[in-house]
Residue, then its C-alpha position, 0 to 999 in steps of 0.5 A: m826683584k829690585n835691588f835696594s841700596e843704602t841710598d833707599a829707605l822705606l817709611v812705614i806710616d802709622v800702621q797702629r791698632d787705632f787706624c785698623p778694624g776695631g780701632a778708634l779711628e778705623v781705616k776700612g781694610g787698614d789691616r790689610v796692608v800689614p802682610v804686604i808690608n812685612r813681605i816687602m821690609p826686608l828688601f831695605s837696609r833702612v826702614v823707618a816707622t811713624q806713629d801718631w802719639h798724642p797727648v789726651d788733650h791734644v787739639s785734633f780730638a772732638v771731645n776737647h772742643e765744646g760743641k763740636k763733633v767728629l769731622d767738624t773743622l775749625e781754625i786754631n792759631g791759623i791752621t785748619q784743624m779737622l777734629w777726630p776721635e781720640h785716637c792713639v793716645q800716648g801709651s795706649e793700646g790703640a797707639g801700638f802697632h799691629s800685632e802682626l807687624n814685623t816690628k823687629l825689622f824697624h831701624l828707627i821709630l818716629r813719633k808725632g803729633i806729640f804736641h798738645l796744640l799741634d796736629s801732624y799728618s806729615s812725618f817730616f813736619e807738624n801741621d804749622r808746616k815749620t815744626a821738623t819731626g827730625l826725619h829730614f835730617y836723619l835720612k840725609g844725614l844717612g845719605v838716603e836719596s829715595v823714599y818709598l812709602c806705605g802704611l796708613a792712611t793714603d789721603y792724609c798721612v801718607f799724602y802729606s809725607a810723600m809731598d813733603a818728601v818731594k819738596l825736601g828733594f827725595r825721589t819718593c815712590l808710593i807703594e799702592d797696595a801697602c796703603r789704605g785711605v780714609g776716603f773722607p771727604s768723598g773722593s779723597v783718595d783719588r785726589a791724593l793719588r792724583e796730586m802725588k802723581s802731579a808732584e812726580v810721586k811714582i806710583l807702584k805696587s808691591k810686585d814691582l819690588l818683589g819681581 
């Protein structure tokens, strides 16, 4: 079993009902990450969980754009926005964590995508790439040097979080079997993994942590 210290943190990304089977924006097999994450969380002295937390009029919802449909894209304030089904609406059941996820082990819950005109894939920045969520300052303030990422989805929020973690100077690892991807566009999960590897994100399996 790997020995973790207070300089290591686990980031549990968006393991919410709407991203799991039966949810509004289902990630195939999304619920399968839950037992894996539950097994590895006790290894860490610092666990941060994120939640998409959108207002009902959020810019990412296709229903809020007349004549547009899910998976269309458009430019809004210079940002390319993909349109999704309504999901993770603030205070809704779908925005809640998966019922079997052990939330008692969370030290911080960070909510993102809270602004009407800004989507948020990364746990560190909104999609304007300038508005910080505060996670960077929280982790640095605690002396965290290494982050381990898991959750949903490999090719979106996990990917952008990992890439930003590298840019912000964290040693960054992805726990691959504790993640699942959307897979749109076709091949997006493989591309995300290749890009993360190229950025020196270390790709691990949960067994590498558990021994």
